[in-house]
MOPAC internal coordinates of N, CA, C and O (Angstrom, degrees):
PM7 1SCF
backbone

  N    0.0000 0     0.00 0     0.00 0    0    0    0
  C    1.4336 1     0.00 0     0.00 0    1    0    0
  C    1.5449 1   107.79 1     0.00 0    2    1    0
  O    1.2310 1   119.97 1   -47.56 1    3    2    1
  N    1.3709 1   117.66 1   132.44 1    3    2    1
  C    1.4217 1   123.73 1  -175.66 1    5    3    2
  C    1.5512 1   110.46 1   -81.34 1    6    5    3
  O    1.2310 1   119.07 1   -36.62 1    7    6    5
  N    1.3694 1   119.38 1   143.38 1    7    6    5
  C    1.3767 1   119.41 1   174.22 1    9    7    6
  C    1.5119 1   116.72 1   -60.47 1   10    9    7
  O    1.2310 1   119.49 1   -40.45 1   11   10    9
  N    1.2738 1   118.58 1   139.55 1   11   10    9
  C    1.5407 1   116.19 1   176.20 1   13   11   10
  C    1.4743 1   117.27 1   -78.22 1   14   13   11
  O    1.2310 1   120.01 1   -41.18 1   15   14   13
  N    1.3680 1   117.58 1   138.82 1   15   14   13
  C    1.3680 1   125.24 1  -179.94 1   17   15   14
  C    1.5611 1   109.08 1   -59.05 1   18   17   15
  O    1.2310 1   119.11 1   -27.29 1   19   18   17
  N    1.4132 1   119.30 1   152.71 1   19   18   17
  C    1.4358 1   121.39 1  -179.03 1   21   19   18
  C    1.6033 1   108.29 1   -60.64 1   22   21   19
  O    1.2310 1   121.96 1   -40.48 1   23   22   21
  N    1.2837 1   113.85 1   139.52 1   23   22   21
  C    1.4850 1   117.28 1   175.47 1   25   23   22
  C    1.5085 1   114.95 1   -77.58 1   26   25   23
  O    1.2310 1   120.22 1     4.21 1   27   26   25
  N    1.2474 1   117.18 1  -175.79 1   27   26   25
  C    1.5168 1   116.11 1   174.87 1   29   27   26
  C    1.5045 1   111.25 1   -64.63 1   30   29   27
  O    1.2310 1   123.44 1   -38.66 1   31   30   29
  N    1.3264 1   111.00 1   141.34 1   31   30   29
  C    1.5668 1   114.18 1   178.87 1   33   31   30
  C    1.4561 1   113.53 1    84.47 1   34   33   31
  O    1.2310 1   117.11 1   162.52 1   35   34   33
  N    1.3359 1   123.10 1   -17.48 1   35   34   33
  C    1.3735 1   118.75 1   175.89 1   37   35   34
  C    1.5204 1   116.87 1   -91.92 1   38   37   35
  O    1.2310 1   120.59 1   -29.86 1   39   38   37
  N    1.3511 1   116.47 1   150.14 1   39   38   37
  C    1.4407 1   116.34 1  -173.01 1   41   39   38
  C    1.5439 1   111.60 1   -79.10 1   42   41   39
  O    1.2310 1   119.30 1   -29.96 1   43   42   41
  N    1.2800 1   118.94 1   150.04 1   43   42   41
  C    1.4253 1   125.32 1  -179.02 1   45   43   42
  C    1.5432 1   110.02 1   -68.14 1   46   45   43
  O    1.2310 1   122.76 1   140.75 1   47   46   45
  N    1.3843 1   112.31 1   -39.25 1   47   46   45
  C    1.5162 1   120.61 1   179.25 1   49   47   46
  C    1.4649 1   109.82 1  -125.65 1   50   49   47
  O    1.2310 1   121.73 1   -30.22 1   51   50   49
  N    1.3298 1   114.29 1   149.78 1   51   50   49
  C    1.4365 1   115.93 1   173.11 1   53   51   50
  C    1.4987 1   118.15 1   -59.09 1   54   53   51
  O    1.2310 1   116.85 1   -33.68 1   55   54   53
  N    1.3165 1   123.60 1   146.32 1   55   54   53
  C    1.3956 1   116.44 1   177.95 1   57   55   54
  C    1.5556 1   119.00 1   -58.62 1   58   57   55
  O    1.2310 1   120.28 1   -33.24 1   59   58   57
  N    1.2605 1   117.07 1   146.76 1   59   58   57
  C    1.4464 1   123.76 1  -178.95 1   61   59   58
  C    1.6039 1   111.09 1   -58.69 1   62   61   59
  O    1.2310 1   120.33 1   -44.43 1   63   62   61
  N    1.3002 1   116.98 1   135.57 1   63   62   61
  C    1.4100 1   118.68 1   177.97 1   65   63   62
  C    1.6665 1   110.55 1   -97.68 1   66   65   63
  O    1.2310 1   120.72 1  -163.81 1   67   66   65
  N    1.3705 1   116.23 1    16.19 1   67   66   65
  C    1.5169 1   118.14 1   177.70 1   69   67   66
  C    1.4187 1   105.01 1   -73.95 1   70   69   67
  O    1.2310 1   116.48 1   -38.24 1   71   70   69
  N    1.3472 1   124.29 1   141.76 1   71   70   69
  C    1.4700 1   126.58 1   169.19 1   73   71   70
  C    1.5505 1   109.31 1   -71.35 1   74   73   71
  O    1.2310 1   125.59 1   -40.03 1   75   74   73
  N    1.3013 1   106.86 1   139.97 1   75   74   73
  C    1.4345 1   115.41 1   172.63 1   77   75   74
  C    1.4910 1   113.62 1  -130.14 1   78   77   75
  O    1.2310 1   117.18 1    -5.84 1   79   78   77
  N    1.3683 1   122.97 1   174.16 1   79   78   77
  C    1.4197 1   117.12 1   174.97 1   81   79   78
  C    1.5484 1   117.90 1   -51.46 1   82   81   79
  O    1.2310 1   122.67 1   141.78 1   83   82   81
  N    1.3631 1   112.48 1   -38.22 1   83   82   81
  C    1.3742 1   116.21 1  -176.88 1   85   83   82
  C    1.5527 1   110.03 1   -70.67 1   86   85   83
  O    1.2310 1   117.31 1   156.02 1   87   86   85
  N    1.2929 1   122.72 1   -23.98 1   87   86   85
  C    1.5018 1   119.77 1  -173.56 1   89   87   86
  C    1.5129 1   109.42 1  -103.38 1   90   89   87
  O    1.2310 1   119.16 1   173.40 1   91   90   89
  N    1.3709 1   119.21 1    -6.60 1   91   90   89
  C    1.5117 1   123.40 1   177.47 1   93   91   90
  C    1.4581 1   107.67 1   -70.70 1   94   93   91
  O    1.2310 1   121.47 1   -37.39 1   95   94   93
  N    1.5108 1   114.80 1   142.61 1   95   94   93
  C    1.3991 1   115.48 1  -178.61 1   97   95   94
  C    1.4207 1   110.43 1   -73.70 1   98   97   95
  O    1.2310 1   119.76 1   -24.18 1   99   98   97
  N    1.2855 1   118.07 1   155.82 1   99   98   97
  C    1.5112 1   119.80 1  -178.10 1  101   99   98
  C    1.5928 1   109.26 1   -70.14 1  102  101   99
  O    1.2310 1   120.44 1   154.25 1  103  102  101
  N    1.2119 1   116.77 1   -25.75 1  103  102  101
  C    1.5366 1   117.31 1   176.69 1  105  103  102
  C    1.5080 1   110.76 1   -67.06 1  106  105  103
  O    1.2310 1   120.07 1   145.21 1  107  106  105
  N    1.4209 1   117.47 1   -34.79 1  107  106  105
  C    1.4141 1   120.98 1   177.60 1  109  107  106
  C    1.5212 1   110.33 1   -66.44 1  110  109  107
  O    1.2310 1   122.81 1   131.82 1  111  110  109
  N    1.3863 1   112.23 1   -48.18 1  111  110  109
  C    1.4962 1   111.59 1   178.30 1  113  111  110
  C    1.5122 1   111.61 1   -65.27 1  114  113  111
  O    1.2310 1   117.27 1   146.50 1  115  114  113
  N    1.2694 1   122.80 1   -33.50 1  115  114  113
  C    1.4262 1   121.68 1   179.84 1  117  115  114
  C    1.5562 1   108.09 1   -62.03 1  118  117  115
  O    1.2310 1   121.75 1   134.57 1  119  118  117
  N    1.4166 1   114.25 1   -45.43 1  119  118  117
  C    1.4298 1   115.76 1  -177.39 1  121  119  118
  C    1.4898 1   113.51 1   -64.07 1  122  121  119
  O    1.2310 1   118.47 1   147.89 1  123  122  121
  N    1.3229 1   120.53 1   -32.11 1  123  122  121
  C    1.3432 1   123.47 1   178.40 1  125  123  122
  C    1.5936 1   112.50 1   -68.61 1  126  125  123
  O    1.2310 1   124.28 1   133.84 1  127  126  125
  N    1.3401 1   109.39 1   -46.16 1  127  126  125
  C    1.5416 1   112.52 1   173.96 1  129  127  126
  C    1.4948 1   114.16 1   -57.31 1  130  129  127
  O    1.2310 1   119.84 1   135.63 1  131  130  129
  N    1.4624 1   117.91 1   -44.37 1  131  130  129
  C    1.3640 1   122.14 1  -179.86 1  133  131  130
  C    1.5531 1   110.79 1   -56.87 1  134  133  131
  O    1.2310 1   121.39 1   135.43 1  135  134  133
  N    1.2242 1   114.95 1   -44.57 1  135  134  133
  C    1.5041 1   121.79 1   179.82 1  137  135  134
  C    1.5417 1   107.55 1   -58.59 1  138  137  135
  O    1.2310 1   119.09 1   132.57 1  139  138  137
  N    1.2440 1   119.34 1   -47.43 1  139  138  137
  C    1.4798 1   124.97 1  -179.64 1  141  139  138
  C    1.5136 1   109.79 1   -58.79 1  142  141  139
  O    1.2310 1   122.02 1   135.51 1  143  142  141
  N    1.3978 1   113.73 1   -44.49 1  143  142  141
  C    1.5788 1   114.65 1  -175.47 1  145  143  142
  C    1.5138 1   106.10 1   -75.81 1  146  145  143
  O    1.2310 1   117.18 1   148.79 1  147  146  145
  N    1.2949 1   122.97 1   -31.21 1  147  146  145
  C    1.4960 1   125.48 1   176.70 1  149  147  146
  C    1.4489 1   106.75 1   -53.99 1  150  149  147
  O    1.2310 1   118.15 1   129.06 1  151  150  149
  N    1.3505 1   121.12 1   -50.94 1  151  150  149
  C    1.4042 1   126.39 1  -171.01 1  153  151  150
  C    1.5094 1   107.39 1   -71.95 1  154  153  151
  O    1.2310 1   118.86 1   137.61 1  155  154  153
  N    1.3082 1   119.77 1   -42.39 1  155  154  153
  C    1.3925 1   120.53 1   175.12 1  157  155  154
  C    1.5764 1   115.59 1   -55.72 1  158  157  155
  O    1.2310 1   121.30 1   134.08 1  159  158  157
  N    1.3215 1   115.11 1   -45.92 1  159  158  157
  C    1.5120 1   121.84 1   176.07 1  161  159  158
  C    1.4286 1   112.40 1   -59.72 1  162  161  159
  O    1.2310 1   121.59 1   135.63 1  163  162  161
  N    1.4428 1   114.56 1   -44.37 1  163  162  161
  C    1.4286 1   121.95 1   178.66 1  165  163  162
  C    1.4815 1   115.33 1   -58.47 1  166  165  163
  O    1.2310 1   122.98 1   134.98 1  167  166  165
  N    1.3227 1   111.89 1   -45.02 1  167  166  165
  C    1.4831 1   119.15 1  -171.41 1  169  167  166
  C    1.6057 1   106.29 1   -72.97 1  170  169  167
  O    1.2310 1   125.02 1   144.31 1  171  170  169
  N    1.2724 1   107.97 1   -35.69 1  171  170  169
  C    1.6335 1   115.09 1  -175.96 1  173  171  170
  C    1.5048 1   108.20 1   -68.53 1  174  173  171
  O    1.2310 1   119.88 1   141.16 1  175  174  173
  N    1.2108 1   117.83 1   -38.84 1  175  174  173
  C    1.5350 1   123.54 1  -178.65 1  177  175  174
  C    1.4053 1   108.95 1   -72.38 1  178  177  175
  O    1.2310 1   118.52 1   143.44 1  179  178  177
  N    1.3105 1   120.43 1   -36.56 1  179  178  177
  C    1.5466 1   126.76 1  -173.86 1  181  179  178
  C    1.5741 1    99.72 1   -73.43 1  182  181  179
  O    1.2310 1   118.08 1   137.90 1  183  182  181
  N    1.2613 1   121.25 1   -42.10 1  183  182  181
  C    1.5101 1   122.67 1   176.67 1  185  183  182
  C    1.5073 1   116.47 1   -56.79 1  186  185  183
  O    1.2310 1   124.70 1   131.13 1  187  186  185
  N    1.3193 1   108.58 1   -48.87 1  187  186  185
  C    1.5353 1   118.09 1   179.79 1  189  187  186
  C    1.5333 1   108.96 1   -60.81 1  190  189  187
  O    1.2310 1   118.53 1   132.26 1  191  190  189
  N    1.4578 1   120.40 1   -47.74 1  191  190  189
  C    1.2934 1   124.70 1  -176.87 1  193  191  190
  C    1.6960 1   110.84 1   -65.74 1  194  193  191
  O    1.2310 1   123.26 1   141.44 1  195  194  193
  N    1.2751 1   111.35 1   -38.56 1  195  194  193
  C    1.4104 1   115.37 1   175.90 1  197  195  194
  C    1.4834 1   112.48 1   -62.49 1  198  197  195
  O    1.2310 1   121.64 1   132.96 1  199  198  197
  N    1.3334 1   114.46 1   -47.04 1  199  198  197
  C    1.4672 1   118.52 1  -178.51 1  201  199  198
  C    1.5592 1   112.32 1   -60.00 1  202  201  199
  O    1.2310 1   121.07 1   134.66 1  203  202  201
  N    1.4054 1   115.55 1   -45.34 1  203  202  201
  C    1.3476 1   119.98 1   171.48 1  205  203  202
  C    1.4751 1   119.99 1   -55.27 1  206  205  203
  O    1.2310 1   121.27 1   143.57 1  207  206  205
  N    1.3739 1   115.18 1   -36.43 1  207  206  205
  C    1.3247 1   117.90 1  -179.60 1  209  207  206
  C    1.5955 1   113.99 1   -71.17 1  210  209  207
  O    1.2310 1   123.17 1   143.40 1  211  210  209
  N    1.3252 1   111.53 1   -36.60 1  211  210  209
  C    1.4715 1   122.63 1  -177.73 1  213  211  210
  C    1.5120 1   112.13 1   -73.63 1  214  213  211
  O    1.2310 1   119.62 1   147.62 1  215  214  213
  N    1.3942 1   118.32 1   -32.38 1  215  214  213
  C    1.4304 1   125.25 1  -175.73 1  217  215  214
  C    1.5329 1   105.74 1   -82.49 1  218  217  215
  O    1.2310 1   121.41 1   128.95 1  219  218  217
  N    1.3981 1   114.90 1   -51.05 1  219  218  217
  C    1.4467 1   117.52 1  -167.53 1  221  219  218
  C    1.5867 1   109.69 1   -90.25 1  222  221  219
  O    1.2310 1   119.25 1   166.44 1  223  222  221
  N    1.3458 1   119.03 1   -13.56 1  223  222  221
  C    1.4934 1   120.31 1   179.95 1  225  223  222
  C    1.5712 1   103.90 1    81.36 1  226  225  223
  O    1.2310 1   125.43 1     5.89 1  227  226  225
  N    1.3627 1   107.18 1  -174.11 1  227  226  225
  C    1.4986 1   119.12 1  -173.52 1  229  227  226
  C    1.5478 1   109.36 1   -81.50 1  230  229  227
  O    1.2310 1   119.38 1   164.21 1  231  230  229
  N    1.4294 1   118.79 1   -15.79 1  231  230  229
  C    1.3947 1   119.92 1  -174.00 1  233  231  230
  C    1.5035 1   110.90 1  -112.19 1  234  233  231
  O    1.2310 1   124.30 1  -101.24 1  235  234  233
  N    1.3503 1   109.35 1    78.76 1  235  234  233
  C    1.5384 1   111.10 1   178.96 1  237  235  234
  C    1.6038 1   104.89 1  -107.79 1  238  237  235
  O    1.2310 1   123.10 1   -33.70 1  239  238  237
  N    1.3877 1   111.67 1   146.30 1  239  238  237
  C    1.4746 1   115.95 1  -178.31 1  241  239  238
  C    1.4646 1   109.16 1  -112.50 1  242  241  239
  O    1.2310 1   120.10 1   180.00 1  243  242  241

């Protein structure tokens, strides 16, 4: 017996299982953003401390 063709309203192919931004969990997206902000804050603080060190020298009071 031959398989029946898809009827009206049925998809021709099953939906893709690849994750996309619409299927990612909110917690995963929040973790990614937190990681980005962590690195931005760390690099900013490092830049500020390095500039202070270069401008003021090693003998700051």
